[in-house]
N, C-alpha and C positions, 0 to 999 in steps of 0.2 A: 888643300892638304899640301901643296908646295911650300905655302907660307909657314905652315906649323912645323914640317921637317926642315925649314930653314932657321927656325927659332934657336937662340943658343941655349945651353944648359939651364943657365940661371933663368931665362926668361920662360922656360917650361917648367920649371920649379916653381916659380912665383905664380904663374896661371894657375898650376895645380893646386897650390896652396890657398889661392883666393877661391876657388871651386869648393874646396873643403869647407873654408869658412862661411862662405854663402850657403852651403848645404846645411851646415850646423846651425845657422842663424835660421834658416826657414824650419828646420826640425824643431827649434826651441818654440818659435811662435805657432807653429801648427799643433804642438802639443798643449798649449795652455788652454785651461788650466790642468795641470797633473798633480794637484795637491789641494789640501781645503783652502778656502779664501776666508779672510776674516773682516768683518765691517765693525769698525770702531765707533761707538756711540757716546757723545758726551754727556751722558746723563745715565741715572741709575735705572734699574729695571722698573717698568710699571708706568712710564711716561709716554706721551705720545711718539717721540722719536724712537723710542725702544720698539713700540708696538708696531710702527711703520717697517723699522729695521728687519724685525723678525717676520713680517709679511713678506716683504721683498726678499729677504734671505732665503726663505723656504722656497719660493719660486725660482729664484736664480739657482738655488742648489739643483733643482729639478733640470733647469735648462742647460746647465754647465757640467751636470754630472759629478759634481764634487761637493761635499759638505760647505756651508757658509756659516761660519761661527760668528755670534753676536757677542762683541768685547764691550761690556759697559764699563766707561770710565769718567764718572762723574766728577764734578768739582773744578774749581777754578774758572769757572764761567764758560767752560767748554776747551780752556787751554791745554789741561791734562791730556785729553784725547788728541787734541790736535796736534800737538807738539809730537806724541808718540807717533803718529802716522807722517808727520814731516820727516822723522828720522828713520823711518822704514824704507826697506828696499823698494824700489821703484820698478816692481816686477808684476804688477797688477793683483798681487795677492793680497795686500792691505788697502782697505779702503775706509774713507771717512765719511760718515754720514753726518752733517752738519746743518746750521741754519743762520739766521740774521746775525748770530753772535759771531760768525766767521769774519764778517767784513767790519764788524762793530769794534772787536777786541784789539785790533791793530791800533785804535785811536783811544779806546777806552782805557787800556792798560798801559802805564809808563814804560813797562818792559815786557810787552809781548813776546812769547817765546817764538814766534813765527812770524813769516812775511807772506802776504797773498801769492806771491808768485813762487812760493815753496810747494804749490799744488797745480794740478792740472783738473779743470771741471770736466766731469763725465755727464751728469744729467740733473736736471731739475725734478724733484719727487712730487712735492705737493705745496699747496698754499691753503691757508686757512686762518681765521681768526683767533685771538685770545678771548678769554671771558673771566670776568670778575665773579667769584663766587664766595658764598657764606654757607655755613652750616644749615641744614633744613629749617632748624629753630633759632637761626642767627638772629644778631640784633638788628639787622638792616632790613628794612621791607623792600627797598630797591636803591638804585644808585642815588638819586637825590637825597634820599635821607642819609646815606653815607656820606655825602658831601657836605650836608647840612651840619652833622655831629662833627666832622672833622673840622670845619670852620669853627664850631664852637669850643673846641677843645684841641687845638693842634698839638701834633706829635704825640697824642696819647692813644691813636689807633694804629695797630700793626697790620701789615700786609705781608704774606709769605709769597716768594717767587720761586722757579725751579733752580735759580742761581744767578750771580751778578753778570750782567751782560747779556744773558739768555733773552730771547725775544720777549716773554711775556713779563720779564723785568723792565724791559725797555718800554713796552706797552704801557705798563703802570706808571712809569716815570714820567711818560708823555701825558698821560692823564692827570696825574697830580699837579703837573704844571700847568695844564691847560684849564683845570678846574680851579687853580689857585688855593689848594690845601696844602698840608703838610701831613704826611703819613710816616710812619716808622718801617724802613725796609727790613725784612727778615729773610735772608737767602738759605735756600735749602741746597741739597744736593740732587736735584731731579724733582720732576713733577710729582711722583708717586709720594714721596714722604710729606710734601707739602700739602697736598690734597688729603691725606690720611689725618693730619693736624687740623686741617679746615673742616673735615667731617665731624672730629671729636670736639671741635670748637677751642681747640688750644691755640688758634690764631683765628682771629676774627673774618680776615678776609684773605683770598689767595687769588692771585693772577696766574692763569693756566692757560695753555693751549686748549681750545675746545676739544680737540681730538683726545687729549688727556683727560679732561674733565666730563666728557660726555656720558660715559657708563655711570658715573656717580650722579649725574644730573637726571639722566633716566629712570635711576632706581629710587630717586626721592631723597638721597643721602646729602646732595648738595642742592643749593638754590642760585640759579643763575641771576646776577644782578644786571648784566650788560654784555653785549659782543662788541669787540673792537672793530669789525669790518664797516665800511661806510654805509651799506645797508644790511638790513636783517638777513641773517644767514639761514639758506633752506631748512637745515636740519634742526635749527631752534627757531621756529618762525615766531612764537610767541614772546620771545626774549628781546626788549629793545636794543638799539645801538647805544654806543656812550654819547653819540651825536644827538640823538633823540632824546637822551636822559639829561639834556642842559649843558652839553659841551659841544657846541656847534663847530662842524669842520673837523671833528678829530676823526681819525681812523689809522688802524695799524694792522697789517697782515703778517703772519709767520710762514716763511719757506723752509723747505728741506730739501736737500740735495746731496748728491755724491760727488766726492773728489779723491784723486789719487795723488801720490807723491811726484813732484815734477821729473821729467826724465822718463816716466813710464810711456814704452813704446806705443806709438799713435795707433797701431793696429789692434792693441789690447782696449785702449780707450774706446776705439769705435765699437769693438766687439761688447764690451760692458754697456755701452749707451744702447746698442740695438736691442740686447737682451732684456735690460731694463725698461726701454721703451714698450716693449712687447707686453710686459707684466703690468705695466700702467694703463695700457690701451684694454685689458682684459675687462669686460663688462662686470664680472664678479668683483674685481679688485676696485674698480670706479666704484660699484654700490657701496661695498664695504667702506671704502674711504669717505665716500659722502655722508653715510649713515653716522660715522665717527667725529664728523665735524670738519673734514678737511676735503680737498678736491686735488686729482691728479694733474700734473703739468706735462712733464716728458719735454720733447724737444732736442735739439743737438748740443754737443758740447759747446759750439760757438756761440748759440743763443744763451746757455747758461753763463758763458764767461762775460757776455755782454751786459747781461743782468747783474753780475757780480761787479763788474769794474763801475757800473753806474752807482750801485747801492754803496759801494765803499766811499764814494764821493758824498753821498746823503748821510751816511753815518758819520762820518767825520765832522760834518757840518752840525749834526745832531749833538754829538759830544760837546763839541765847542760852544753852541748856543745853550744847551742845558747845564754847561759846567759839570758833566759827569766825569768822574774819575775812579778808577779802581786800581789797587796794588796788589 
């Protein structure tokens, strides 16, 4: 008490101001979230990323007591959505749901609109394979048949993907090079449009995440030629892998995760990680994801950051070795 009474007037004012600011800071963080959140998805509605965003968003809304809006921004190989989030306020209300293209695009595009350190990793959501599909009555009996016909007539068979630089596009390009064939790439704005054209036969082959294609495979509208995982995927046990189909050593998995703009308060990142981690651990969510062709991952922000750092190196090497480039 004596020390406080002996403080100068300036010191007392400074201490009082600091206490007010500290109290305001605590109130701001304690109140999060006090308005709707937005998950920005780099693809159109109907794709696997959109479906998972809506599944997580619905559960997150219940947990946080605020609406979670899904904002689909397809195109640009994911750059449009990513750039929008990079420029958003770092307050925890704008979240990016992205995948393999996030670490790839900074090497794939000569003028990528973002840098990897523009973001803070929150949590890895899922991992699963892509799948090469054709219409139920399509021209290819299996993947070896596609390879054979492509070798007989180079650059005459087109394949669709959700967009340049997106995981299923990279999975297909890796396959094309490993199988030593030449196909014509037709990029779409998301899995939904590409799969619809695959069903109608407008495009003979589509490379899609298994999660997006699974409903159409189950309904019989699409025929799965091969999955891109190293071993057969549990939810599609009768479909061979690319490696089994004559391309030994081939494998590629797609991941999805959540990131927020850099400088987002650490407490908010930890809170979002914890809440989404609980969602991914829910047995009902696990079963749903696995039935759709993907598996939940979860883990800490640090674990996700480590994976992103390692994949950035791998992605850069892939772009350079395959000679990939997008403008």
